[in-house]
The first five atom37 places (N, CA, C, CB, O) and aatype in JSON, in Angstrom:
{
  "aatype": [12, 9, 14, 16, 16, 5, 12, 1, 19, 13, 1, 16, 18, 13, 0, 9, 16, 9, 10, 0, 15, 0, 0, 7, 10, 7, 0, 15, 16, 15, 0, 12, 0, 1, 10, 16, 10, 16, 14, 14, 15, 0, 1, 13, 0, 5, 0, 16, 14, 14, 10, 5, 15, 16, 14, 7, 0, 6, 15, 11, 14, 15, 0, 14, 0, 6, 14, 0, 16, 16, 7, 5, 1, 14, 5, 6, 16, 14, 14, 5, 14, 0, 1, 14, 3, 0, 6, 15, 1, 3, 0, 7, 0, 11, 14, 0, 10, 14, 14, 0, 14, 0, 6, 11, 16, 0, 14, 14, 9, 16, 16, 11],
  "atom_mask": [
    [1, 1, 1, 1, 1],
    [1, 1, 1, 1, 1],
    [1, 1, 1, 1, 1],
    [1, 1, 1, 1, 1],
    [1, 1, 1, 1, 1],
    [1, 1, 1, 1, 1],
    [1, 1, 1, 1, 1],
    [1, 1, 1, 1, 1],
    [1, 1, 1, 1, 1],
    [1, 1, 1, 1, 1],
    [1, 1, 1, 1, 1],
    [1, 1, 1, 1, 1],
    [1, 1, 1, 1, 1],
    [1, 1, 1, 1, 1],
    [1, 1, 1, 1, 1],
    [1, 1, 1, 1, 1],
    [1, 1, 1, 1, 1],
    [1, 1, 1, 1, 1],
    [1, 1, 1, 1, 1],
    [1, 1, 1, 1, 1],
    [1, 1, 1, 1, 1],
    [1, 1, 1, 1, 1],
    [1, 1, 1, 1, 1],
    [1, 1, 1, 0, 1],
    [1, 1, 1, 1, 1],
    [1, 1, 1, 0, 1],
    [1, 1, 1, 1, 1],
    [1, 1, 1, 1, 1],
    [1, 1, 1, 1, 1],
    [1, 1, 1, 1, 1],
    [1, 1, 1, 1, 1],
    [1, 1, 1, 1, 1],
    [1, 1, 1, 1, 1],
    [1, 1, 1, 1, 1],
    [1, 1, 1, 1, 1],
    [1, 1, 1, 1, 1],
    [1, 1, 1, 1, 1],
    [1, 1, 1, 1, 1],
    [1, 1, 1, 1, 1],
    [1, 1, 1, 1, 1],
    [1, 1, 1, 1, 1],
    [1, 1, 1, 1, 1],
    [1, 1, 1, 1, 1],
    [1, 1, 1, 1, 1],
    [1, 1, 1, 1, 1],
    [1, 1, 1, 1, 1],
    [1, 1, 1, 1, 1],
    [1, 1, 1, 1, 1],
    [1, 1, 1, 1, 1],
    [1, 1, 1, 1, 1],
    [1, 1, 1, 1, 1],
    [1, 1, 1, 1, 1],
    [1, 1, 1, 1, 1],
    [1, 1, 1, 1, 1],
    [1, 1, 1, 1, 1],
    [1, 1, 1, 0, 1],
    [1, 1, 1, 1, 1],
    [1, 1, 1, 1, 1],
    [1, 1, 1, 1, 1],
    [1, 1, 1, 1, 1],
    [1, 1, 1, 1, 1],
    [1, 1, 1, 1, 1],
    [1, 1, 1, 1, 1],
    [1, 1, 1, 1, 1],
    [1, 1, 1, 1, 1],
    [1, 1, 1, 1, 1],
    [1, 1, 1, 1, 1],
    [1, 1, 1, 1, 1],
    [1, 1, 1, 1, 1],
    [1, 1, 1, 1, 1],
    [1, 1, 1, 0, 1],
    [1, 1, 1, 1, 1],
    [1, 1, 1, 1, 1],
    [1, 1, 1, 1, 1],
    [1, 1, 1, 1, 1],
    [1, 1, 1, 1, 1],
    [1, 1, 1, 1, 1],
    [1, 1, 1, 1, 1],
    [1, 1, 1, 1, 1],
    [1, 1, 1, 1, 1],
    [1, 1, 1, 1, 1],
    [1, 1, 1, 1, 1],
    [1, 1, 1, 1, 1],
    [1, 1, 1, 1, 1],
    [1, 1, 1, 1, 1],
    [1, 1, 1, 1, 1],
    [1, 1, 1, 1, 1],
    [1, 1, 1, 1, 1],
    [1, 1, 1, 1, 1],
    [1, 1, 1, 1, 1],
    [1, 1, 1, 1, 1],
    [1, 1, 1, 0, 1],
    [1, 1, 1, 1, 1],
    [1, 1, 1, 1, 1],
    [1, 1, 1, 1, 1],
    [1, 1, 1, 1, 1],
    [1, 1, 1, 1, 1],
    [1, 1, 1, 1, 1],
    [1, 1, 1, 1, 1],
    [1, 1, 1, 1, 1],
    [1, 1, 1, 1, 1],
    [1, 1, 1, 1, 1],
    [1, 1, 1, 1, 1],
    [1, 1, 1, 1, 1],
    [1, 1, 1, 1, 1],
    [1, 1, 1, 1, 1],
    [1, 1, 1, 1, 1],
    [1, 1, 1, 1, 1],
    [1, 1, 1, 1, 1],
    [1, 1, 1, 1, 1],
    [1, 1, 1, 1, 1],
    [1, 1, 1, 1, 1]
  ],
  "atom_positions": [
    [[14.96, 75.34, 95.49], [16.41, 75.31, 95.49], [16.91, 74.5, 94.3], [16.93, 74.72, 96.8], [16.27, 73.56, 93.84]],
    [[18.1, 74.9, 93.81], [18.74, 74.22, 92.69], [19.62, 73.12, 93.26], [19.56, 75.21, 91.81], [20.38, 73.36, 94.2]],
    [[19.55, 71.91, 92.71], [20.41, 70.83, 93.21], [21.9, 71.18, 92.99], [20.07, 69.48, 92.5], [22.23, 71.96, 92.1]],
    [[22.76, 70.58, 93.8], [24.18, 70.9, 93.75], [24.83, 70.44, 92.43], [24.9, 70.25, 94.92], [25.76, 71.09, 91.96]],
    [[24.36, 69.35, 91.84], [24.95, 68.91, 90.57], [24.64, 69.9, 89.46], [24.44, 67.51, 90.18], [25.51, 70.18, 88.63]],
    [[23.45, 70.42, 89.41], [23.1, 71.42, 88.4], [23.91, 72.7, 88.61], [21.6, 71.73, 88.43], [24.33, 73.34, 87.65]],
    [[24.11, 73.07, 89.88], [24.89, 74.27, 90.18], [26.35, 74.08, 89.75], [24.81, 74.6, 91.68], [26.97, 75.02, 89.25]],
    [[26.88, 72.9, 89.95], [28.26, 72.61, 89.57], [28.41, 72.66, 88.04], [28.68, 71.23, 90.1], [29.39, 73.21, 87.53]],
    [[27.45, 72.08, 87.3], [27.49, 72.11, 85.85], [27.39, 73.55, 85.36], [26.36, 71.25, 85.26], [28.11, 73.94, 84.44]],
    [[26.5, 74.35, 85.96], [26.35, 75.74, 85.59], [27.65, 76.51, 85.8], [25.22, 76.39, 86.38], [28.05, 77.29, 84.94]],
    [[28.31, 76.3, 86.92], [29.57, 76.98, 87.21], [30.66, 76.56, 86.21], [30.03, 76.68, 88.65], [31.46, 77.39, 85.78]],
    [[30.69, 75.28, 85.84], [31.69, 74.79, 84.88], [31.48, 75.46, 83.51], [31.6, 73.25, 84.74], [32.43, 75.95, 82.91]],
    [[30.24, 75.47, 83.04], [29.94, 76.11, 81.75], [30.23, 77.6, 81.79], [28.48, 75.88, 81.37], [30.73, 78.17, 80.82]],
    [[29.91, 78.24, 82.92], [30.17, 79.67, 83.05], [31.68, 79.94, 83.02], [29.55, 80.21, 84.36], [32.11, 80.92, 82.42]],
    [[32.48, 79.09, 83.67], [33.93, 79.26, 83.67], [34.5, 79.06, 82.27], [34.59, 78.28, 84.66], [35.4, 79.8, 81.85]],
    [[33.99, 78.07, 81.53], [34.45, 77.83, 80.16], [34.11, 79.03, 79.28], [33.81, 76.54, 79.58], [34.91, 79.44, 78.44]],
    [[32.93, 79.6, 79.46], [32.51, 80.76, 78.69], [33.4, 81.96, 78.97], [31.06, 81.11, 78.99], [33.81, 82.67, 78.05]],
    [[33.71, 82.18, 80.24], [34.58, 83.3, 80.63], [35.98, 83.1, 80.04], [34.66, 83.42, 82.17], [36.57, 84.06, 79.54]],
    [[36.52, 81.89, 80.09], [37.86, 81.63, 79.55], [37.89, 81.82, 78.03], [38.31, 80.2, 79.92], [38.86, 82.38, 77.51]],
    [[36.87, 81.37, 77.31], [36.82, 81.54, 75.86], [36.71, 83.01, 75.5], [35.63, 80.76, 75.27], [37.36, 83.47, 74.55]],
    [[35.91, 83.75, 76.23], [35.79, 85.19, 75.98], [37.11, 85.9, 76.24], [34.68, 85.81, 76.85], [37.49, 86.79, 75.47]],
    [[37.79, 85.53, 77.3], [39.08, 86.15, 77.62], [40.12, 85.82, 76.55], [39.57, 85.69, 79.0], [40.94, 86.68, 76.2]],
    [[40.11, 84.6, 76.03], [41.06, 84.23, 74.98], [40.79, 85.03, 73.71], [40.98, 82.71, 74.68], [41.73, 85.51, 73.08]],
    [[39.54, 85.19, 73.32], [39.2, 85.98, 72.14], [39.56, 87.44, 72.31], [0.0, 0.0, 0.0], [40.07, 88.08, 71.39]],
    [[39.31, 87.98, 73.5], [39.67, 89.37, 73.77], [41.19, 89.55, 73.73], [39.11, 89.81, 75.12], [41.67, 90.57, 73.23]],
    [[41.93, 88.6, 74.25], [43.39, 88.68, 74.22], [43.94, 88.6, 72.81], [0.0, 0.0, 0.0], [44.88, 89.32, 72.47]],
    [[43.36, 87.72, 71.98], [43.83, 87.59, 70.6], [43.55, 88.86, 69.81], [43.15, 86.38, 69.92], [44.4, 89.32, 69.05]],
    [[42.36, 89.43, 69.97], [42.05, 90.65, 69.22], [42.88, 91.82, 69.71], [40.57, 90.97, 69.34], [43.25, 92.68, 68.91]],
    [[43.17, 91.88, 71.01], [44.0, 92.96, 71.54], [45.42, 92.85, 71.02], [43.99, 92.93, 73.08], [46.03, 93.86, 70.67]],
    [[45.96, 91.63, 70.97], [47.33, 91.49, 70.47], [47.41, 91.82, 68.99], [47.84, 90.06, 70.73], [48.4, 92.39, 68.54]],
    [[46.37, 91.46, 68.21], [46.37, 91.79, 66.79], [46.3, 93.3, 66.57], [45.2, 91.1, 66.08], [47.0, 93.83, 65.71]],
    [[45.47, 93.98, 67.34], [45.37, 95.43, 67.2], [46.66, 96.11, 67.62], [44.2, 95.97, 68.04], [47.08, 97.09, 66.99]],
    [[47.3, 95.61, 68.67], [48.58, 96.19, 69.1], [49.65, 95.98, 68.04], [49.03, 95.58, 70.44], [50.47, 96.86, 67.79]],
    [[49.65, 94.82, 67.43], [50.64, 94.53, 66.38], [50.44, 95.44, 65.17], [50.55, 93.05, 65.96], [51.41, 95.92, 64.59]],
    [[49.17, 95.67, 64.79], [48.89, 96.56, 63.67], [49.25, 98.01, 64.01], [47.43, 96.47, 63.28], [49.73, 98.75, 63.15]],
    [[49.02, 98.4, 65.23], [49.29, 99.78, 65.62], [50.78, 100.05, 65.73], [48.61, 100.09, 66.95], [51.23, 101.14, 65.37]],
    [[51.56, 99.09, 66.21], [52.97, 99.32, 66.47], [53.85, 99.15, 65.24], [53.44, 98.38, 67.54], [54.95, 99.69, 65.2]],
    [[53.39, 98.41, 64.21], [54.23, 98.24, 63.01], [54.1, 99.47, 62.13], [53.82, 96.95, 62.22], [53.01, 100.04, 62.03]],
    [[55.17, 99.88, 61.48], [55.09, 101.05, 60.59], [54.24, 100.73, 59.36], [56.51, 101.5, 60.16], [54.15, 99.57, 58.97]],
    [[53.62, 101.73, 58.75], [52.73, 101.48, 57.61], [53.43, 100.82, 56.41], [52.1, 102.78, 57.15], [52.8, 100.05, 55.69]],
    [[54.7, 101.1, 56.2], [55.38, 100.51, 55.04], [55.57, 99.0, 55.2], [56.73, 101.18, 54.83], [55.68, 98.3, 54.2]],
    [[55.61, 98.51, 56.41], [55.8, 97.08, 56.62], [54.5, 96.3, 56.49], [56.4, 96.84, 58.0], [54.54, 95.07, 56.48]],
    [[53.36, 96.97, 56.38], [52.08, 96.28, 56.31], [51.72, 95.84, 54.9], [51.0, 97.17, 56.85], [50.87, 94.98, 54.72]],
    [[52.36, 96.41, 53.89], [52.01, 96.1, 52.51], [52.83, 94.92, 52.01], [52.22, 97.32, 51.6], [54.03, 94.85, 52.23]],
    [[52.15, 94.0, 51.34], [52.83, 92.86, 50.75], [53.28, 93.23, 49.34], [51.92, 91.6, 50.74], [52.61, 94.01, 48.66]],
    [[54.38, 92.7, 48.92], [54.87, 92.96, 47.57], [54.19, 91.97, 46.63], [56.44, 92.84, 47.49], [54.24, 90.76, 46.84]],
    [[53.53, 92.5, 45.6], [52.74, 91.65, 44.72], [53.62, 90.73, 43.87], [51.87, 92.51, 43.82], [53.33, 89.54, 43.75]],
    [[54.67, 91.27, 43.28], [55.56, 90.47, 42.45], [56.99, 90.67, 42.92], [55.41, 90.83, 40.95], [57.32, 91.74, 43.44]],
    [[57.84, 89.68, 42.75], [59.23, 89.88, 43.14], [59.89, 90.9, 42.22], [59.99, 88.54, 43.1], [59.43, 91.11, 41.1]],
    [[60.94, 91.54, 42.67], [61.61, 92.52, 41.81], [62.21, 91.83, 40.58], [62.71, 93.25, 42.6], [62.58, 90.66, 40.62]],
    [[62.3, 92.58, 39.49], [62.8, 92.03, 38.24], [64.29, 91.72, 38.35], [62.53, 92.98, 37.08], [65.07, 92.53, 38.85]],
    [[64.65, 90.56, 37.87], [66.05, 90.16, 37.87], [66.4, 89.68, 36.47], [66.33, 89.06, 38.93], [65.57, 89.11, 35.77]],
    [[67.61, 89.92, 36.08], [68.05, 89.51, 34.77], [68.35, 88.02, 34.76], [69.27, 90.31, 34.33], [68.85, 87.47, 35.75]],
    [[68.04, 87.38, 33.65], [68.34, 85.97, 33.49], [69.83, 85.81, 33.22], [67.49, 85.34, 32.34], [70.39, 86.59, 32.45]],
    [[70.48, 84.83, 33.82], [71.9, 84.64, 33.53], [72.1, 84.35, 32.05], [72.48, 83.49, 34.39], [71.43, 83.5, 31.47]],
    [[73.02, 85.05, 31.44], [73.34, 84.86, 30.04], [72.36, 85.55, 29.11], [0.0, 0.0, 0.0], [72.31, 85.21, 27.93]],
    [[71.58, 86.51, 29.6], [70.59, 87.18, 28.76], [71.24, 88.06, 27.71], [69.65, 88.01, 29.62], [70.62, 88.35, 26.68]],
    [[72.46, 88.51, 27.93], [73.12, 89.38, 26.97], [73.42, 88.64, 25.67], [74.42, 89.94, 27.57], [73.39, 89.25, 24.6]],
    [[73.72, 87.33, 25.75], [74.1, 86.58, 24.56], [72.88, 86.0, 23.83], [75.05, 85.47, 24.94], [73.01, 85.6, 22.67]],
    [[71.71, 85.95, 24.47], [70.52, 85.37, 23.84], [69.72, 86.47, 23.14], [69.64, 84.64, 24.89], [69.66, 87.59, 23.64]],
    [[69.12, 86.16, 21.99], [68.26, 87.17, 21.35], [66.96, 87.33, 22.14], [67.95, 86.78, 19.88], [66.47, 86.38, 22.75]],
    [[66.41, 88.54, 22.12], [65.2, 88.79, 22.91], [63.94, 88.28, 22.22], [65.07, 90.27, 23.19], [62.97, 87.96, 22.89]],
    [[63.94, 88.19, 20.87], [62.76, 87.73, 20.14], [63.21, 86.82, 19.0], [61.93, 88.93, 19.6], [64.34, 86.95, 18.52]],
    [[62.35, 85.91, 18.58], [62.74, 85.05, 17.45], [62.81, 85.87, 16.17], [61.75, 83.89, 17.29], [62.19, 86.92, 16.06]],
    [[63.57, 85.37, 15.22], [63.74, 86.06, 13.94], [62.43, 86.01, 13.16], [64.88, 85.42, 13.11], [61.64, 85.08, 13.31]],
    [[62.2, 87.03, 12.35], [61.0, 87.09, 11.53], [61.03, 86.0, 10.47], [60.85, 88.49, 10.88], [62.09, 85.74, 9.9]],
    [[59.9, 85.35, 10.18], [59.89, 84.33, 9.14], [60.05, 84.99, 7.77], [58.58, 83.49, 9.19], [59.61, 86.12, 7.55]],
    [[60.68, 84.28, 6.88], [60.93, 84.8, 5.54], [59.68, 84.6, 4.69], [62.16, 84.12, 4.88], [59.47, 83.51, 4.15]],
    [[58.86, 85.64, 4.56], [57.67, 85.58, 3.71], [57.8, 86.62, 2.61], [56.37, 85.8, 4.55], [58.43, 87.66, 2.78]],
    [[57.19, 86.32, 1.49], [57.26, 87.24, 0.36], [56.11, 88.22, 0.38], [57.26, 86.48, -0.96], [56.15, 89.24, -0.32]],
    [[55.08, 87.95, 1.15], [53.92, 88.81, 1.17], [52.97, 88.56, 0.02], [0.0, 0.0, 0.0], [51.96, 89.25, -0.1]],
    [[53.26, 87.58, -0.82], [52.43, 87.25, -1.97], [51.5, 86.1, -1.62], [53.29, 86.9, -3.19], [51.8, 85.26, -0.76]],
    [[50.37, 86.08, -2.3], [49.44, 84.98, -2.11], [49.97, 83.75, -2.83], [48.03, 85.36, -2.62], [50.52, 83.87, -3.92]],
    [[49.81, 82.56, -2.24], [50.27, 81.35, -2.93], [49.52, 81.17, -4.25], [50.09, 80.1, -2.03], [48.31, 81.39, -4.32]],
    [[50.23, 80.77, -5.26], [49.64, 80.66, -6.6], [49.2, 79.25, -6.94], [50.63, 81.13, -7.64], [48.7, 79.02, -8.05]],
    [[49.36, 78.28, -6.04], [49.01, 76.9, -6.38], [47.5, 76.74, -6.56], [49.5, 75.96, -5.3], [47.08, 76.05, -7.49]],
    [[46.69, 77.34, -5.71], [45.24, 77.19, -5.8], [44.62, 78.54, -6.09], [44.65, 76.57, -4.5], [44.78, 79.47, -5.29]],
    [[43.92, 78.68, -7.19], [43.27, 79.96, -7.49], [42.04, 80.12, -6.6], [42.88, 80.05, -8.99], [41.49, 79.12, -6.13]],
    [[41.6, 81.33, -6.37], [40.4, 81.53, -5.55], [39.16, 81.0, -6.27], [40.21, 83.03, -5.21], [39.03, 81.12, -7.49]],
    [[38.25, 80.41, -5.5], [37.03, 79.83, -6.06], [35.89, 80.83, -5.87], [36.7, 78.46, -5.39], [35.84, 81.52, -4.85]],
    [[34.96, 80.92, -6.84], [33.83, 81.84, -6.67], [32.87, 81.31, -5.6], [33.09, 82.03, -8.02], [32.8, 80.11, -5.35]],
    [[32.15, 82.22, -4.99], [31.2, 81.84, -3.95], [30.01, 81.1, -4.54], [30.73, 83.06, -3.17], [29.52, 80.13, -3.96]],
    [[29.54, 81.56, -5.69], [28.44, 80.87, -6.37], [28.91, 80.51, -7.78], [27.14, 81.78, -6.42], [29.57, 81.3, -8.44]],
    [[28.57, 79.33, -8.23], [29.01, 78.95, -9.59], [28.26, 79.77, -10.65], [28.79, 77.43, -9.83], [27.12, 80.18, -10.45]],
    [[28.93, 79.98, -11.75], [28.29, 80.73, -12.84], [27.32, 79.81, -13.59], [29.36, 81.31, -13.81], [27.18, 78.63, -13.25]],
    [[26.66, 80.34, -14.59], [25.61, 79.59, -15.3], [26.19, 78.38, -16.02], [24.9, 80.49, -16.31], [25.55, 77.32, -16.05]],
    [[27.37, 78.51, -16.57], [27.96, 77.38, -17.3], [28.21, 76.19, -16.39], [29.27, 77.8, -17.96], [27.87, 75.06, -16.72]],
    [[28.82, 76.45, -15.25], [29.12, 75.34, -14.36], [27.84, 74.79, -13.74], [30.09, 75.78, -13.26], [27.79, 73.6, -13.43]],
    [[26.82, 75.61, -13.54], [25.56, 75.12, -13.01], [24.91, 74.17, -14.04], [24.61, 76.3, -12.67], [24.36, 73.14, -13.68]],
    [[25.0, 74.54, -15.3], [24.45, 73.67, -16.34], [25.28, 72.4, -16.47], [24.4, 74.4, -17.68], [24.76, 71.35, -16.85]],
    [[26.58, 72.5, -16.14], [27.45, 71.34, -16.26], [27.22, 70.34, -15.14], [28.91, 71.77, -16.27], [27.71, 69.22, -15.22]],
    [[26.49, 70.72, -14.1], [26.19, 69.75, -13.05], [26.53, 70.21, -11.65], [0.0, 0.0, 0.0], [26.23, 69.5, -10.68]],
    [[27.15, 71.36, -11.51], [27.47, 71.81, -10.16], [26.21, 72.31, -9.48], [28.55, 72.94, -10.19], [25.45, 73.09, -10.06]],
    [[25.96, 71.87, -8.27], [24.77, 72.27, -7.52], [25.12, 73.47, -6.64], [24.22, 71.08, -6.66], [26.2, 73.48, -6.04]],
    [[24.26, 74.47, -6.54], [24.53, 75.58, -5.64], [24.46, 75.12, -4.19], [23.54, 76.74, -5.88], [23.72, 74.19, -3.85]],
    [[25.23, 75.76, -3.35], [25.28, 75.36, -1.95], [23.98, 75.71, -1.23], [26.46, 76.04, -1.24], [23.55, 74.97, -0.34]],
    [[23.35, 76.82, -1.61], [22.12, 77.24, -0.97], [21.03, 77.39, -2.02], [22.32, 78.55, -0.19], [21.34, 77.67, -3.18]],
    [[19.77, 77.22, -1.64], [18.7, 77.46, -2.6], [18.59, 78.96, -2.87], [17.34, 76.89, -2.08], [19.04, 79.76, -2.05]],
    [[18.01, 79.34, -3.97], [17.89, 80.76, -4.24], [17.02, 81.45, -3.2], [17.32, 80.99, -5.64], [16.05, 80.88, -2.71]],
    [[17.37, 82.66, -2.87], [16.64, 83.42, -1.86], [15.3, 83.86, -2.4], [17.46, 84.64, -1.38], [15.2, 84.2, -3.58]],
    [[14.25, 83.86, -1.57], [12.94, 84.31, -2.06], [12.97, 85.82, -2.3], [11.83, 83.95, -1.05], [13.77, 86.55, -1.72]],
    [[12.09, 86.26, -3.16], [12.01, 87.68, -3.45], [11.49, 88.42, -2.22], [11.09, 87.95, -4.68], [10.7, 87.87, -1.44]],
    [[11.94, 89.64, -2.05], [11.49, 90.41, -0.89], [10.05, 90.83, -1.08], [12.39, 91.64, -0.66], [9.63, 91.21, -2.17]],
    [[9.32, 90.75, 0.01], [7.92, 91.17, -0.04], [7.83, 92.57, 0.53], [7.0, 90.17, 0.75], [8.34, 92.85, 1.62]],
    [[7.18, 93.46, -0.21], [7.02, 94.83, 0.27], [5.53, 95.12, 0.39], [7.72, 95.85, -0.68], [4.72, 94.64, -0.41]],
    [[5.2, 95.89, 1.38], [3.81, 96.27, 1.6], [3.64, 97.74, 1.28], [3.38, 95.97, 3.05], [4.63, 98.48, 1.24]],
    [[2.44, 98.18, 1.05], [2.24, 99.6, 0.8], [2.57, 100.4, 2.05], [0.8, 99.88, 0.35], [2.44, 99.87, 3.15]],
    [[2.99, 101.66, 1.92], [3.34, 102.44, 3.09], [2.16, 102.65, 4.02], [3.9, 103.78, 2.67], [1.01, 102.67, 3.58]],
    [[2.43, 102.8, 5.3], [1.41, 102.99, 6.31], [0.93, 104.44, 6.23], [1.95, 102.64, 7.75], [1.73, 105.38, 6.24]],
    [[-0.35, 104.6, 6.14], [-0.9, 105.95, 6.09], [-1.27, 106.41, 7.49], [-2.13, 106.02, 5.16], [-1.77, 105.62, 8.3]],
    [[-1.02, 107.65, 7.76], [-1.37, 108.19, 9.08], [-2.81, 108.67, 9.07], [-0.42, 109.36, 9.48], [-3.29, 109.15, 8.04]],
    [[-3.49, 108.53, 10.15], [-4.89, 108.9, 10.25], [-5.05, 110.33, 10.68], [-5.63, 107.98, 11.21], [-6.17, 110.81, 10.82]]
  ]
}
């Protein structure tokens, strides 16, 4: 035989389990009923608010004015060569990179 205290604890846990299951079943049933009864157009959320005009937008320009450029390259600094010529190298200018090694080529592969 099972002692009465163990039986009482078992009944209490069983009642709590039944109540929790009933609450979950009620919540899911109400959610399904709410989804079923609402029209489909009311289920969609609006991603962005509708466009509204800013007060006083008619008097403000929509874009900033274009900067006044001539389209010409500035003449203060002339373009510099990538590698110095022989005269400037002899005058003391050091090249930025060492000279590249010559390419090595091998004889063509013969097919057997």
